[in-house]
C-alpha positions as CSV (number, residue, x, y, z in Angstrom):
1,M,175.8,-50.7,69.3
2,G,175.0,-49.7,73.1
3,K,171.4,-50.1,74.5
4,F,172.1,-46.1,75.1
5,G,172.0,-45.5,71.1
6,Y,175.8,-45.4,70.4
7,N,176.2,-44.8,67.1
8,I,178.6,-47.3,64.7
9,E,180.1,-45.5,62.0
10,I,182.5,-47.8,59.4
11,S,184.1,-46.1,56.7
12,G,182.0,-42.8,57.4
13,V,178.8,-44.6,57.5
14,V,176.2,-44.2,60.2
15,F,174.3,-48.0,60.3
16,T,172.0,-47.8,63.1
17,Y,171.8,-44.9,65.8
18,Y,169.0,-43.7,68.0
19,I,168.4,-39.8,67.5
20,G,166.4,-38.1,70.3
21,G,164.4,-41.6,70.9
22,F,163.7,-42.3,67.3
23,K,165.8,-45.7,66.0
24,M,166.1,-45.6,62.2
25,V,166.5,-49.0,60.3
26,P,170.7,-48.1,58.5
27,E,171.0,-44.6,56.6
28,Q,173.0,-41.5,56.8
29,K,170.6,-38.3,57.0
30,P,169.5,-37.7,61.1
31,S,166.1,-38.9,62.1
32,Y,164.7,-35.3,63.1
33,L,164.9,-34.7,59.3
34,Y,162.7,-37.0,58.1
35,I,159.9,-36.5,61.0
36,L,160.0,-33.2,60.4
37,T,160.0,-33.1,56.6
38,G,157.0,-35.2,57.5
39,M,155.1,-32.8,59.4
40,L,155.9,-30.5,56.4
41,V,154.2,-32.9,54.1
42,S,151.1,-33.4,56.3
43,L,150.7,-29.5,56.6
44,V,150.3,-29.0,52.8
45,A,148.5,-32.1,51.9
46,I,146.1,-32.3,54.8
47,S,145.8,-29.0,56.0
48,F,146.3,-26.7,52.7
49,A,144.9,-29.2,50.2
50,R,142.1,-30.6,52.4
51,L,141.1,-28.8,55.3
52,A,142.0,-25.5,54.7
53,Y,139.0,-25.2,52.5
54,G,136.0,-24.8,55.0
55,V,138.1,-21.4,55.9
56,V,138.6,-20.5,52.8
57,L,135.2,-21.4,51.5
58,P,133.1,-18.5,53.0
59,F,135.4,-15.8,50.7
60,M,135.4,-18.2,47.7
61,K,132.1,-18.6,48.0
62,E,131.5,-15.1,47.4
63,G,134.2,-14.6,45.1
64,L,132.7,-17.3,42.8
65,S,128.9,-16.3,43.4
66,I,127.7,-19.6,44.4
67,S,125.4,-21.4,46.7
68,Y,126.6,-23.3,49.9
69,K,125.4,-26.5,47.7
70,M,127.9,-26.1,45.0
71,A,130.5,-25.0,47.3
72,G,130.3,-28.5,49.4
73,L,130.1,-29.7,46.1
74,L,134.3,-28.5,45.6
75,G,134.7,-29.7,48.5
76,T,133.5,-33.7,47.5
77,I,134.8,-33.6,44.3
78,T,138.4,-33.5,46.1
79,S,137.4,-35.4,48.1
80,L,136.4,-38.0,44.7
81,G,140.0,-37.3,43.4
82,Y,141.2,-38.5,47.3
83,L,139.0,-42.0,46.9
84,V,139.8,-42.7,43.3
85,T,143.2,-43.1,43.3
86,V,144.2,-43.9,47.0
87,M,144.2,-47.8,46.4
88,F,146.0,-47.3,42.7
89,A,148.5,-44.9,44.5
90,G,150.0,-47.7,47.1
91,V,150.7,-49.5,43.8
92,V,152.2,-47.1,42.7
93,S,154.5,-46.0,45.3
94,T,155.4,-49.3,45.3
95,K,156.6,-49.7,41.7
96,W,158.0,-46.0,41.7
97,G,159.4,-45.8,45.7
98,E,157.5,-43.8,47.8
99,K,159.7,-40.5,47.7
100,R,158.8,-40.5,44.2
101,A,154.6,-40.9,44.6
102,I,155.6,-38.3,47.5
103,L,157.1,-36.2,45.0
104,C,154.2,-37.1,42.3
105,G,151.7,-36.2,44.8
106,L,153.2,-32.6,46.0
107,S,153.9,-31.5,42.1
108,L,149.9,-32.3,41.7
109,I,149.3,-30.3,44.8
110,T,151.2,-27.2,43.7
111,I,149.5,-27.2,40.1
112,G,146.1,-27.0,42.0
113,F,147.0,-24.2,43.9
114,L,148.5,-22.5,41.8
115,N,145.1,-22.7,39.4
116,L,142.9,-22.0,42.0
117,S,144.7,-19.0,43.5
118,Y,143.4,-17.7,39.3
119,T,140.2,-19.3,38.9
120,A,137.3,-17.5,37.6
121,S,134.8,-20.0,37.1
122,Y,133.0,-23.2,39.0
123,I,134.0,-25.9,36.4
124,Y,137.5,-24.4,36.2
125,S,138.1,-24.4,40.4
126,S,136.3,-28.5,39.9
127,I,138.7,-29.4,38.2
128,F,142.0,-28.3,39.9
129,M,140.5,-29.5,43.6
130,F,140.0,-32.8,41.9
131,L,143.5,-32.0,41.4
132,L,144.3,-31.5,45.1
133,G,142.5,-35.1,45.9
134,I,144.8,-36.9,43.4
135,G,147.7,-35.1,44.9
136,T,146.6,-35.8,48.6
137,A,146.1,-39.2,47.9
138,F,149.9,-39.4,46.0
139,T,150.9,-38.2,49.4
140,F,149.8,-38.9,52.4
141,T,149.9,-42.9,52.2
142,P,153.0,-43.1,51.0
143,L,154.1,-40.9,53.5
144,I,153.6,-42.4,56.5
145,S,154.8,-45.9,54.4
146,V,157.2,-45.0,54.0
147,L,158.1,-43.5,58.0
148,I,156.8,-46.6,59.5
149,Q,159.4,-48.6,57.4
150,W,162.1,-46.5,58.9
151,F,160.9,-45.9,62.4
152,P,159.3,-50.0,62.6
153,A,159.2,-49.7,66.3
154,Q,157.8,-46.5,66.8
155,R,155.2,-46.0,64.9
156,G,152.7,-44.4,66.3
157,L,154.6,-41.3,68.0
158,V,156.3,-40.8,64.4
159,I,152.2,-40.9,62.6
160,G,151.9,-38.9,65.8
161,F,154.4,-36.1,64.9
162,V,153.0,-36.5,61.3
163,N,150.0,-35.7,62.2
164,S,150.7,-32.5,64.2
165,G,151.9,-31.1,60.8
166,A,147.8,-30.7,60.4
167,G,147.4,-28.8,63.3
168,I,150.2,-26.7,62.6
169,G,148.7,-26.1,59.3
170,V,145.5,-25.6,60.9
171,F,146.3,-23.1,63.0
172,I,148.6,-21.4,60.0
173,T,145.1,-20.9,58.4
174,G,142.8,-20.3,60.7
175,A,145.0,-17.1,61.5
176,L,145.8,-16.3,57.9
177,V,142.9,-16.3,55.8
178,P,140.5,-13.6,58.0
179,F,143.8,-11.6,58.2
180,L,144.2,-11.4,54.9
181,H,140.3,-11.1,54.5
182,S,140.8,-7.8,56.4
183,L,143.6,-6.2,53.8
184,Y,142.2,-7.6,50.9
185,P,138.8,-8.2,50.6
186,E,137.9,-8.9,47.2
187,T,141.1,-11.5,46.5
188,D,142.2,-12.4,50.1
189,W,141.2,-16.2,49.1
190,R,143.2,-15.9,46.4
191,I,145.9,-14.7,47.7
192,T,145.5,-17.9,50.5
193,W,146.3,-20.4,47.3
194,R,149.0,-18.4,46.1
195,I,150.9,-19.0,49.6
196,F,149.7,-22.3,49.5
197,C,151.5,-22.6,46.1
198,I,155.1,-21.5,47.3
199,L,155.3,-23.3,50.6
200,S,154.0,-26.5,48.8
201,V,157.6,-25.8,46.6
202,L,159.5,-25.5,49.2
203,V,158.4,-28.4,50.8
204,C,158.7,-30.4,47.5
205,L,162.5,-29.2,47.8
206,M,162.9,-30.7,51.3
207,V,161.8,-34.3,50.2
208,L,164.0,-34.4,47.1
209,L,166.4,-33.8,49.4
210,I,165.8,-35.4,52.5
211,I,163.6,-38.3,52.3
212,K,164.9,-42.1,50.7
213,N,163.2,-45.0,50.1
214,P,164.2,-47.4,53.3
215,P,166.1,-50.2,51.5
216,M,164.2,-53.8,50.6
217,K,164.0,-56.2,52.9
218,K,164.7,-59.8,51.4
219,T,161.2,-62.3,51.7
220,A,162.2,-65.8,52.6
221,A,161.7,-68.0,49.2
222,T,159.7,-70.7,51.4
223,E,157.1,-68.2,52.6
224,P,153.4,-67.8,50.3
225,P,152.2,-64.0,49.5
226,V,149.0,-62.8,50.9
227,L,146.5,-61.8,48.9
228,P,145.1,-58.5,49.6
229,R,141.5,-59.9,49.6
230,Q,142.9,-62.2,52.6
231,I,143.4,-59.0,54.3
232,Y,140.3,-56.6,52.9
233,T,138.3,-59.7,54.3
234,D,139.7,-59.8,58.0
235,R,136.8,-58.9,60.2
236,N,139.2,-56.5,62.4
237,V,141.0,-55.0,59.5
238,I,136.8,-53.4,59.0
239,R,135.9,-52.3,61.9
240,V,138.9,-50.6,62.1
241,A,138.7,-48.6,58.7
242,L,134.8,-48.5,59.4
243,I,135.6,-46.0,62.2
244,Y,138.4,-44.4,60.1
245,G,135.5,-44.0,57.5
246,V,133.3,-42.7,60.2
247,V,136.5,-40.1,62.0
248,G,136.7,-39.2,58.0
249,L,133.2,-38.4,57.4
250,T,132.9,-36.1,60.4
251,Y,135.9,-35.2,60.4
252,I,135.9,-33.0,56.7
253,T,132.1,-32.2,57.6
254,Q,133.0,-30.0,60.1
255,S,136.5,-28.3,58.9
256,I,134.5,-27.5,56.0
257,F,130.9,-25.7,57.3
258,M,132.5,-25.0,60.7
259,M,133.6,-21.5,59.3
260,S,130.6,-21.2,57.6
261,F,128.2,-22.0,60.6
262,M,129.7,-19.6,63.4
263,L,129.2,-16.8,60.4
264,D,125.9,-17.6,60.4
265,E,125.7,-17.3,63.9
266,G,126.6,-13.9,63.8
267,L,130.3,-14.6,64.8
268,K,132.5,-11.6,63.7
269,A,134.8,-13.5,60.7
270,Q,138.1,-12.7,62.7
271,H,136.5,-14.1,65.9
272,A,135.7,-17.1,64.1
273,G,139.4,-17.3,62.4
274,K,141.4,-16.4,66.0
275,L,138.8,-19.8,67.4
276,I,139.6,-22.3,64.5
277,A,143.5,-20.8,64.9
278,I,143.2,-22.0,68.9
279,G,142.0,-25.3,67.8
280,G,144.9,-25.7,65.2
281,I,147.2,-24.9,68.6
282,L,146.0,-27.7,70.4
283,S,145.9,-30.2,67.7
284,I,149.3,-29.8,67.3
285,L,150.6,-31.6,70.3
286,S,147.4,-33.7,70.4
287,S,148.7,-36.5,68.4
288,P,152.0,-37.4,70.4
289,I,150.1,-36.9,73.7
290,W,147.5,-39.1,72.8
291,G,150.2,-41.8,71.6
292,G,151.6,-41.5,75.0
293,I,148.0,-41.9,76.6
294,S,147.2,-44.9,74.4
295,D,151.0,-46.7,75.2
296,R,149.8,-46.4,79.3
297,L,145.9,-47.1,78.7
298,G,146.3,-49.1,75.4
299,R,145.0,-48.2,71.9
300,K,141.8,-49.0,72.3
301,S,140.2,-47.5,75.9
302,A,142.9,-44.3,74.8
303,L,141.0,-43.9,71.7
304,L,137.3,-44.5,72.9
305,L,138.1,-41.9,75.6
306,A,139.1,-39.4,72.8
307,M,135.9,-40.3,70.9
308,A,133.7,-40.1,73.5
309,F,134.9,-36.3,73.7
310,N,134.8,-35.9,70.3
311,L,131.4,-36.8,70.9
312,L,130.3,-34.2,73.4
313,S,132.4,-31.3,71.8
314,T,129.7,-32.0,68.6
315,I,127.0,-31.7,70.7
316,A,128.2,-28.2,72.1
317,P,127.2,-25.7,68.9
318,I,123.9,-28.5,68.5
319,L,122.6,-27.3,72.0
320,M,124.5,-24.0,72.2
321,P,124.7,-22.5,68.7
322,N,127.0,-19.3,70.3
323,S,130.3,-17.8,70.9
324,F,130.7,-20.3,74.2
325,G,129.6,-23.4,72.2
326,F,131.5,-23.3,69.3
327,T,134.4,-22.4,71.3
328,V,134.1,-25.4,73.5
329,N,133.4,-27.3,70.2
330,L,137.1,-25.9,68.7
331,L,138.6,-26.0,72.5
332,I,137.7,-29.9,72.4
333,Q,138.2,-30.7,68.7
334,G,141.8,-29.1,69.0
335,I,143.1,-31.4,72.0
336,V,141.1,-34.7,70.3
337,N,140.7,-34.8,66.8
338,T,144.7,-35.5,65.3
339,G,144.7,-37.7,67.8
340,V,141.9,-39.6,67.0
341,F,143.3,-39.6,63.4
342,T,146.5,-41.0,65.1
343,M,145.4,-43.7,67.2
344,V,142.6,-45.5,64.7
345,Q,145.5,-44.9,62.1
346,T,147.7,-46.7,63.9
347,L,145.4,-49.2,65.1
348,S,145.0,-50.0,61.3
349,T,148.8,-51.1,61.2
350,E,148.4,-53.3,64.4
351,Q,145.6,-55.7,63.2
352,V,147.6,-57.4,60.9
353,H,151.1,-58.7,61.1
354,P,153.8,-56.1,60.4
355,R,154.8,-56.9,57.1
356,Y,151.1,-56.6,55.5
357,A,151.1,-53.2,57.5
358,T,150.9,-50.5,54.7
359,L,148.3,-52.5,52.8
360,S,145.8,-52.8,55.7
361,F,146.1,-49.1,56.7
362,S,146.0,-48.4,52.8
363,Y,142.5,-50.2,52.8
364,A,141.5,-48.5,55.7
365,T,142.4,-44.9,54.3
366,F,139.8,-46.1,51.2
367,Y,136.9,-46.0,53.8
368,F,138.5,-42.7,55.1
369,A,138.2,-41.7,51.6
370,V,134.7,-43.0,50.9
371,G,134.0,-41.1,53.9
372,Q,135.3,-37.3,53.0
373,F,133.7,-38.2,49.6
374,I,129.8,-38.0,50.9
375,G,130.3,-36.2,53.8
376,P,130.7,-32.6,52.0
377,T,128.1,-33.8,49.5
378,L,125.5,-34.1,52.2
379,A,126.1,-31.5,54.3
380,G,126.0,-29.3,51.5
381,L,122.4,-30.8,51.0
382,A,121.6,-30.8,53.8
383,I,122.7,-27.2,54.8
384,D,120.8,-25.5,51.8
385,Y,117.0,-27.3,53.5
386,V,117.5,-27.4,57.2
387,G,120.5,-25.6,58.0
388,F,123.7,-26.5,60.0
389,T,122.2,-27.8,63.2
390,S,121.0,-31.0,61.1
391,I,124.5,-31.7,59.6
392,F,125.9,-31.4,63.0
393,S,123.2,-33.5,64.7
394,L,123.6,-36.1,62.1
395,S,127.9,-36.3,62.8
396,A,126.6,-36.1,66.4
397,V,125.1,-40.0,65.4
398,W,127.9,-41.1,63.0
399,M,130.5,-41.0,66.1
400,A,127.9,-42.3,68.4
401,A,127.8,-45.5,66.2
402,A,131.9,-45.5,65.4
403,L,132.1,-45.4,69.6
404,Y,130.3,-48.4,69.6
405,L,132.6,-49.6,67.0
406,V,136.0,-49.1,68.9
407,T,134.2,-51.2,71.6
408,K,134.2,-54.3,69.4
409,V,137.6,-53.8,68.3
410,P,140.2,-56.5,70.6
411,T,143.2,-54.9,72.5
412,K,146.4,-55.9,71.5
413,T,146.5,-59.0,73.9
414,E,143.2,-60.2,73.1
415,L,145.2,-60.3,69.5
416,Q,148.1,-61.7,70.3
417,T,146.5,-64.5,72.6
418,S,143.4,-65.2,69.9
419,M,144.6,-67.6,67.1
420,S,147.5,-66.9,65.7
421,I,147.4,-66.8,61.7
422,E,149.8,-68.7,59.3
423,P,150.3,-67.1,56.2
424,E,149.8,-70.3,53.8
425,K,146.6,-70.8,56.1
426,G,145.3,-67.4,54.5
427,N,145.1,-65.7,57.8
428,V,146.8,-62.4,58.5
429,N,146.7,-61.3,62.0
430,I,149.2,-61.4,64.3
């Protein structure tokens, strides 16, 4: 292969090539299809199965005649399904292969969407919200794993594009739900779940036809295995995991209750939906842009900058609970949020040797799941007693704590110049 990415074809098989700047290990399918499929999987598993509930919540709450506390618990139940299976999903994907795990997860999500569109009770809704969480766990971590194995040299950029799929989903949801509400005020949320179900089936078919598991890499016979606990107790991995946990807690809380907060302060449903949709549009390019910034400034410096903006956006509706404050919040969130996800996720894979990156990522994702589990419950309780402002104030405090933790994360240069840990001595850092 030439330095500019010439293809090498032997007996009709393309072994290694560049397409649009992406370098793949030996494979026959064009790389952009993997990236596109990954974006669509993220759209279904993250946006529709997790984040969309915040936009659907006010209308589903009325349809089921439940309180904000009960509505918040539904979000918690989804997070619980994710939490109890995310580590197990990593093990299963290792045994089954990432593609089977992704297909399994998407199938569970599809079943959840279909049944939520017909639910008539809180208990029935709880069962299938839980199923959405399980489906997400079996989908997203294996998805990241398979893509960073296909694109080992561009993991940050690839994760960025995959996360931009979540931004597309937020845009679609923010525009779709209020539009359906204006046409079908009694059944809008049910129609939304059905549309999600149809799109999930189509994405499942794309994964079946396009994605392949990476070829297995041989490990040197003399290389001793590293135990998971050696990664789980690494202080750098733990720092990044804690940051990811706070990001999960604050993001899911704001995603679930932002629409309700705006409506409670007197904003029209369509206006609030438009603000969410605009934030979603901005977030589509957020991940790749912040990936480029982090390449220039360094992952740590870029993350500090993005999380500082994130903190300011959270404070805005606390000080100005009006259209202007919400606009500031959603615009800044759209610009930085998925970029924060991308940089923290990439950081989690960079704290250890590349061959342990998936294990490190799944461990950090467990903390993220814990944050998403406790966030909606605490928020639902606080809203019923002290209102939305208290929730956003608490989120700001947590974000400030995460910002401090980022200052303690070593830069890539510091990792490389610090002690080089050998597997046989129980250390796993670069």
